C-alpha positions as CSV (number, residue, x, y, z in Angstrom):
1,X,-0.1,0.2,-0.1
2,X,1.2,3.4,-0.9
3,X,2.4,6.3,1.7
4,X,-1.2,8.6,2.0
5,X,0.4,12.3,1.0
6,X,-0.3,15.3,3.3
7,X,-2.2,16.8,0.0
8,X,-4.5,13.2,0.0
9,X,-5.3,13.9,3.9
10,X,-6.0,17.5,3.8
11,X,-8.6,16.7,1.1
12,X,-10.2,13.8,3.3
13,X,-10.0,16.1,6.4
14,X,-11.9,19.1,4.6
15,X,-14.7,16.2,3.7
16,X,-14.4,15.5,7.6
17,X,-12.6,12.7,8.3
18,X,-11.5,12.9,11.5
19,X,-8.8,10.2,11.6
20,X,-7.2,12.5,8.2
21,X,-6.8,15.9,10.5
22,X,-4.7,13.6,13.0
23,X,-2.7,11.2,10.8
24,X,-2.3,14.8,9.3
25,X,-1.2,16.4,12.8
26,X,1.1,13.1,13.6
27,X,2.6,13.1,9.8
28,X,3.6,16.5,10.6
29,X,4.4,16.2,14.2
30,X,8.7,16.5,13.8
31,X,8.2,19.7,11.4
32,X,5.8,20.6,14.1
33,X,8.6,19.6,17.1
34,X,11.4,20.9,15.3
35,X,10.2,24.7,14.9
36,X,8.8,24.7,18.4
37,X,12.1,24.2,19.4
38,X,14.1,26.8,17.5
39,X,11.4,29.7,18.6
40,X,11.8,28.1,22.3
41,X,15.5,27.9,22.1
42,X,16.1,31.2,20.7
43,X,14.6,33.2,23.6
44,X,15.1,30.4,26.2
45,X,15.1,33.1,28.9
46,X,12.1,34.4,28.3
47,X,10.2,31.8,27.8
48,X,11.2,30.1,31.2
49,X,10.3,33.9,33.0
50,X,6.6,33.3,31.2
51,X,6.1,29.6,32.3
52,X,6.3,28.7,28.7
53,X,6.6,25.0,27.6
54,X,8.0,23.3,24.3
55,X,5.1,21.2,25.1
56,X,3.2,24.5,24.8
57,X,4.1,25.7,21.8
58,X,3.9,22.4,20.0
59,X,0.6,22.4,20.7
60,X,0.2,26.0,19.7
61,X,1.6,24.7,16.2
62,X,-0.9,21.7,16.2
63,X,-3.6,24.0,16.2
64,X,-2.2,26.4,13.6
65,X,-2.1,23.4,11.0
66,X,-5.5,22.5,11.6
67,X,-6.7,25.6,10.9
68,X,-5.0,25.5,7.3
69,X,-6.9,22.2,6.4
70,X,-9.8,24.3,5.7
71,X,-8.2,26.9,3.2
72,X,-5.7,24.5,1.5
73,X,-6.7,24.1,-2.3
74,X,-4.3,21.5,-3.7
75,X,-5.6,22.6,-7.5
76,X,-3.2,25.5,-6.9
77,X,0.3,22.9,-6.9
78,X,1.5,23.4,-3.6
79,X,2.6,21.0,-1.1
80,X,0.4,21.2,1.8
81,X,3.2,22.2,4.4
82,X,4.6,24.7,2.3
83,X,1.8,26.3,2.9
84,X,1.0,25.1,7.0
85,X,3.8,26.2,7.4
86,X,4.0,30.2,8.4
87,X,1.3,29.4,9.8
88,X,2.6,26.9,12.0
89,X,5.2,29.5,12.9
90,X,3.3,32.3,13.7
91,X,0.7,30.3,15.8
92,X,3.5,29.9,18.5
93,X,4.7,33.2,18.1
94,X,1.2,34.5,18.5
95,X,1.2,32.2,21.9
96,X,4.3,34.0,23.2
97,X,3.2,37.2,21.9
98,X,-0.9,36.7,24.1
99,X,2.0,36.1,27.3
100,X,4.1,39.1,26.5
101,X,2.5,42.2,24.9
102,X,6.0,43.4,24.7
103,X,7.7,40.5,22.4
104,X,9.2,41.3,19.1
105,X,10.6,38.1,17.3
106,X,13.3,40.4,15.6
107,X,15.7,42.5,17.2
108,X,15.0,41.0,21.4
109,X,18.2,43.2,22.2
110,X,16.1,46.2,21.0
111,X,13.2,46.3,22.7
112,X,12.5,48.5,25.9
113,X,10.4,47.5,27.5
114,X,7.6,49.4,29.8
115,X,8.8,48.1,33.5
116,X,12.1,50.3,31.7
117,X,10.1,53.3,31.6
118,X,9.7,55.9,34.1
119,X,6.1,58.0,32.9
120,X,6.6,61.8,33.5
121,X,4.0,64.0,35.2
122,X,3.0,64.9,31.5
123,X,1.4,62.8,29.8
124,X,3.4,61.6,26.2
125,X,6.2,62.7,27.8
126,X,9.1,59.8,29.5
127,X,12.6,59.3,30.8
128,X,14.9,56.6,30.5
129,X,15.9,54.9,34.1
130,X,19.0,54.4,32.2
131,X,21.0,55.9,29.6
132,X,21.7,54.3,26.1
133,X,25.0,52.8,26.4
134,X,27.1,53.4,23.5
135,X,28.1,50.3,22.9
136,X,24.1,48.8,22.9
137,X,23.0,47.9,18.9
138,X,21.1,45.1,18.3
139,X,21.9,40.8,18.2
140,X,22.3,40.2,14.5
141,X,23.9,43.3,13.1
142,X,26.2,45.0,15.7
143,X,26.7,47.8,13.5
144,X,23.8,49.2,13.6
145,X,22.2,51.7,15.8
146,X,18.7,50.9,16.8
147,X,17.7,55.0,17.6
148,X,18.7,54.6,13.5
149,X,21.6,57.2,12.3
150,X,20.1,59.4,10.0
151,X,22.7,58.4,7.2
152,X,19.5,55.2,6.7
């Protein structure tokens, strides 16, 4: 017997086959776990502080995959996992964002958290508790000034 492809399982799941939905998640669980580990390990301290476990991200990624079933159109010629991969990734990031509204997926070192800012007397005025450092730079692009240099 030939192995059933993700696209065939998705067509069956679109017609209401629950076994096909479960098989689709199981077939792609390795990819979901890999994506979850990449996201979780990139911000390990943040995730530990928020109480996020790797399995939480795997679950959110699985839900993201299931959400793609109804909108996938196999006639376009795309592979199901190619179609679902951004939704899986985004479901995991959305979960982290729900727990931490100041989370950014890029340049984590450039975030100014609300608890690091002291509100001034007048509305809209803020002053930083710590002075910006000359050696401060965004992770991944050490020469870029996160506040802009005017030469961009």
